[in-house]
C-alpha positions as CSV (number, residue, x, y, z in Angstrom):
1,M,171.2,82.2,68.4
2,K,173.5,82.2,65.4
3,F,175.0,85.5,64.2
4,G,177.0,85.7,61.1
5,M,177.7,83.0,58.5
6,R,176.0,79.6,58.8
7,K,178.1,76.5,58.4
8,P,177.3,74.8,55.0
9,S,176.1,71.2,55.1
10,L,176.5,69.3,51.9
11,K,174.2,66.5,53.2
12,R,171.3,68.9,53.8
13,S,171.9,70.8,50.6
14,F,171.7,67.6,48.6
15,K,168.6,66.5,50.4
16,A,166.8,69.8,49.7
17,R,167.7,69.6,46.0
18,T,166.6,66.0,45.5
19,T,163.3,66.0,47.4
20,G,160.9,65.4,44.6
21,R,158.1,67.6,43.3
22,A,155.8,64.6,43.5
23,K,156.4,64.2,47.2
24,R,155.6,67.8,47.9
25,A,152.5,67.6,45.7
26,V,151.2,64.6,47.7
27,K,151.8,66.3,51.0
28,R,150.0,69.4,49.7
29,K,147.0,67.2,48.9
30,L,146.9,65.2,52.2
31,V,148.1,67.7,54.8
32,P,145.9,70.8,55.2
33,G,148.0,73.9,55.5
34,Y,151.2,72.3,54.0
35,G,153.0,74.9,52.0
36,K,150.7,77.8,52.8
37,K,152.1,81.1,53.7
38,G,152.0,82.0,57.5
39,M,151.1,78.5,58.7
40,G,154.2,78.3,60.8
41,W,152.9,81.1,63.0
42,L,149.7,79.2,63.6
43,K,151.4,75.8,64.2
44,D,154.3,76.9,66.4
45,P,154.6,80.7,67.0
46,K,157.8,80.4,69.2
47,K,159.7,78.5,66.5
48,A,158.4,80.8,63.8
49,A,159.6,83.9,65.7
50,Y,163.0,82.2,66.3
51,N,163.3,81.3,62.6
52,K,162.5,84.9,61.5
53,V,165.2,86.3,63.7
54,Y,167.7,83.6,62.7
55,K,167.1,84.3,59.0
56,K,167.7,88.1,59.5
57,T,170.9,87.7,61.7
58,S,172.7,84.9,59.7
59,F,173.7,84.4,56.1
60,S,174.7,81.5,53.9
61,F,178.1,80.8,52.4
62,W,176.5,81.1,49.0
63,D,175.2,84.6,49.7
64,L,178.8,85.7,49.5
65,F,178.8,85.1,45.7
66,K,175.6,87.0,45.0
């Protein structure tokens, strides 16, 4: 488990910013539950719990400038 600042990844940051709105819209139409709040808990509760703790115990490099 990571505590403290997460290491920034330019590759992942770029990918997140360039994934198109159209791609997400198509997935939302085809995959039931895609983008719905709380679906992570139904699909994989162990991973959802890990992600919740990870989000609370670590912070981004960019959070330093907020």
